[in-house]
N, C-alpha and C positions, 0 to 999 in steps of 0.2 A: 100831229101835235095839237094839244088842247089849246095852248097859248103860244104865240110866236115869241122867240127869244129876242130881247132887245140887244142890238149890236151897235158898236161904234166903228167908224171907218177913219183911220188915220191917213193923212196925205190925201184927203178926199178931193182936193182941188186939182190934182195932177191927172194925167191921162189914164193910168191904171186905176187910181182911186175913183175917178168918174165912172169907169166901167164897172167897178165893184158896186158903187152906189146904184147904178142902173140895174144891175142884176139882183141886188138885195131887195130893191123896191118890188113889192108884190110877192116876195118869196114865201112859200108855205110854212117854213120853219123859222125864219128870221124876220125881225122888224127893225127897219132903219130908225134908230133912236137918237143918234148923235153923229156929227162929223167933226173931225179935228184937222187942223192945218197949222201953218206957221203963225207966228205972232203977227205977221203982216196982215193975215186974213182973219185972225181971231176977232170976234165981236160983230162981224158982218153977217148978214143973211147969206146963206149958201148961194142963192141965185145971184147975188152981187159979188161974191168972192171968187166964184169959179167961172172961168171962160169956157163954156161948155163946148166940147170937142166932138161929141158923138152925133151921128145923124139923127137919132131919135131924140125927142124932147126930153128935157130934164124932168125926172119924176116929180109929180106934184108933192109927194110926201117929203121930198128933199128941199124944195125951194125955200121954205120959210125957216128951216133949221138954222140956228145960230152957230156959226163956226166957233169951236172952242179950242183952247190950247191943247197940245198933245201931252196931257199930264193925267196920271191916274186919279188925281184929286178932282179934276174937272170932268173926267169921263169915267163913270162908275159901272158901265155895262159889263156883264160877265164875259162877253165874247168881243174881242177886238180884232178887226181886220187891219193889217198894216200894208199900205201902199206907199210908205215913206221912201224918200230917196236914201240910198245907202249912206250918204254923208251924215245923215241925222238919225237913221233908224236904230243903230246899235244900242245906245244908252236909253233911248225912249222905250224900246221894246222890253229891255231888261227891267225898267221901272214898273211897267205894267205886269210883268211876270212876278216881280217881288211883291206886288200888291194883290196877288192871288187871282189874276185874270188869265184867261186862255188867249194867247196871241197867235193868230194865224197870219203868217207874213209872206209877202212876195219879195221882200228885200233879201239881199245876199248875205248879210252880216253874220248870221248865226247858222248858216247851212252846214258848215263843216265842224261846228261845235260838237264835241263827243257825245254830250248828253241830250242833243236836240235831234229829233227825227226829221229826216229829209225825205219827203213822201210824195210819190205818185200813187194815188189810192188804189188803182187797179194792179199796180206792180208790187208794192211793198207796204200796203196799208197796215199790216200787222206790226210794223215798226212803231206805230203809235203806242204800243204797249210800253215803250221806253219811258213815257211820261205818265203812265197810269198811276193814280194815287196822289199825284202832286196837286196841291191847291191852285198853283199858278204854273203855267208852262208856255213855252214857245214851240210851235211846230211850223215847219217851213216848206214852201213850194220851191222846187228846183228852178234853175235857169230855164228859159223858154225853149231853147234848143235841146237842152238835156231831156226835157219832158218828151219831145217828139222822138228823140233817139232811144230812150230806154223803153218806151212803149213799143217801138218797132223791134227792139232787140229782145224784149221779155219772152215772147213765145220761143225764140231760138235758144235763149239762155236756159229756159226751163226744160226744153226737149232735147237739145243736143249739147249744151254747154258752149261756152265761147272762150277762145284763147286770145284773140287779138281783134281789134276794131280800129279802122281808119275812117274818119268822117270829114267831109268838106261841106261847110254850110254856106248857103246863100240866103242871107237874113234881111228881112223886110225893114223898111225905114221906120215903121212904127215901133220897132224894138229899141230905138234910140230915144224914145219919149218925145215930148213936145217942148220946144220947137224942133229938136232933133238935129240931124245933119244938115248943114247949109245946102241950099239947092244947087249952087254952083259946084259943090263937091260931088254931087250925084248925077246931074244931067250928063248923059253920054259917058257914064263912068261906072266902075265898080271899085270899091275901096277894100283892099285885101288886109284890113286890120280893124279889129274891134277890141278896145282895151279890156284886158282881163278875161275875154270870152273863151279863148282856147284853154286856159288853165281851168276854168270852171267846167268846161265840157269834158276835160280829161279826168277830173277828180270826182265830180258828183255821181256819175253812174256807178263807180266803185262802191260808194257808200250806199246807194240805193239797192244794189244787188248784194250788199253785205249781210252779215247775220248779227242779230242782237245777242250779246253775251255780257253778263254781269253789269248791266246798266250802261252799256256803250255799244257802238256799232263797229264790228271788225270789217274793214273794207274787203271786197271781193278781189281775188287775184285775176286781173284782167288788164292786158296791154291795150292802151288807148292812145290814138294820135288824132289831133283835131286841127283843122285849118278853117278860119272863120272869115267871111266876106260880107260886106254890106252892099246890097244891090238895090236898084231903083224900082222896088215893088212896095205897094202900100202895106199889105198885111200878108202874112204867111211865110214861114221859114221853110225852105227846101233843103234837104240834106241828102248828100250822096254818100252812101255807106258801103264799106267793104268789110267782110268778116272772115275770120278763120274759125271754123267750128271745132268743138271739142270731140265730135264724132262724125263719121262719114254720113252724108245725106245726099239724096237726089233733089233736084229742083222741085219736084212735086211734093217732097216731104216738107220743104220750107213753106210752100204755098199752103199746104194743108195746116201746118202749124199756125200760120197767120189767120186763116179762115176760121179755124175752130176756136181760137183763143177768145176768151171772154173776160179774162182778168180775175183778180182775187174776188172771191165770192162776197166778202164783206163790203165791197165797194159797189155792188150792183144795186139797182133799183133805188138809188138816192135821187132826190129831186133834180139834180144837175147831171145825173148819169145819162150818157147817150145810149141809144139802143145798141150801137156797136162802138166800142172804144177804139177798135182798130178795123180799118176797111182795106181789103186787098183789091187793087186795080190791075187787071190783066192787060189793059191796052198798052201798046208800046210807048206811048207818049204821056202817060199819066203816072203820078199825080202832078198837077200844075196849081200854083197859087190861086189864080183867078177862078179856076173851075172847081177846085176841091177844098179850099180852106174852110168853107162854111158847112162842110159835112157834119151832120149831127149837131147843128146849131153852133158850129165852131169847136165842138168838144171831141170830135172824132179825128184821130190821126190816120192818114192815108199812106199806104205803102204800095210800091210797084216797081217796074223796070228791073225785075229780077233777072240776073244772068250770071253765068260763071265768071269768075275773076281770075286773071292770069297770074296774079301774085299771091292773093289769099284764096279763099274758096268761092265766095259769091259776092256780088255787089247789087245794090238796090237803091231806090230813092224813097224818102219819107217826107211827109209834109205835115206841119203842125201850124194851126192858127195861133200866132204868138201872143196876141193880146187877150184871147179868150181861153183856150185850153192852156196856153203857155203862161198865162198871168191871172187875170181876174176870175175866169171860169174855173181854172184849176184850184185857185185859192178857195173859192166858194165850195167846190166839191170836197176839198180837204176839211173844211169846217163842218160840212154835213156829216162826213165820216167821223170826225171827232165827237160831234153831238150824239151820233148813233151809238158810240162806244162809251158815252158818259164821262168824257175826260175832263180833268181839271175842275174849274168852277162850274162847269155845266152839269156835273154830277148832282148838284144840289138844286138845279133849276127844275 
């Protein structure tokens, strides 16, 4: 890039927004130009408005930025990252879309909208063609557990087909945001309920594996069952997955599919792309959150514990860093892909 693209981050004071701010700072393609947040924070310097939650220091280029209202009249950057809470995100993101901006969002509000691409770059990056030619557009990052699931499933879907998937998640505390789940609910405990999570995990992969037809996505035919649990882990969602394949396969065939998979070619070699999007672990006790969540700088999904399943065909474990690959890092990678394809208002930049 000859010049870095000026970007704004909405919801910049929250946990995911802070992670996006930290990752955009010093980015080779993007320049942090503005931060937006609620009316309560508007007008303050970012360093005064945000209670910084990350272990690394707040980026210098962010400290003195004045927090602005989340309004397209106040934020005129061509690219907008949204880390807004779902309670507020819907109409705000639509306003930026109507104003001709490209909105790359981590919020759930528009994920299942028929004309909005729901994208994991290495899996279905071509779905961005759905918004090609639009001056303003919304493109969405999936749920954090969905990202780990579809990346683990993609090599199997592409090579053997899938008929049914059952997944049980063990989701980290950071997935609930800050301050999140009360400590007395989580100490010496597992909570077998996360509001709305199972519905998202059962619906989103079908759209991601679907096909674009006449300006919309036709969902894939795939039976999915999800059970979601909150566990006392700081970062890293661990998934236990059972699959019924569309074609017969030996264990070594699944291992080979994972090891050889590099994902969609258009999503490779972007600034945030890891060397390996998917890593296969052959050890009997891996992947584990503490040991494997930071693989590829938090952008690599790890799979392992592959074995025959007595009800379906095979079962395995998958691990995704929920706040990096599953949130801020995945959103940043999606924006890089959108820029590389000249989408929306970026086409004129």
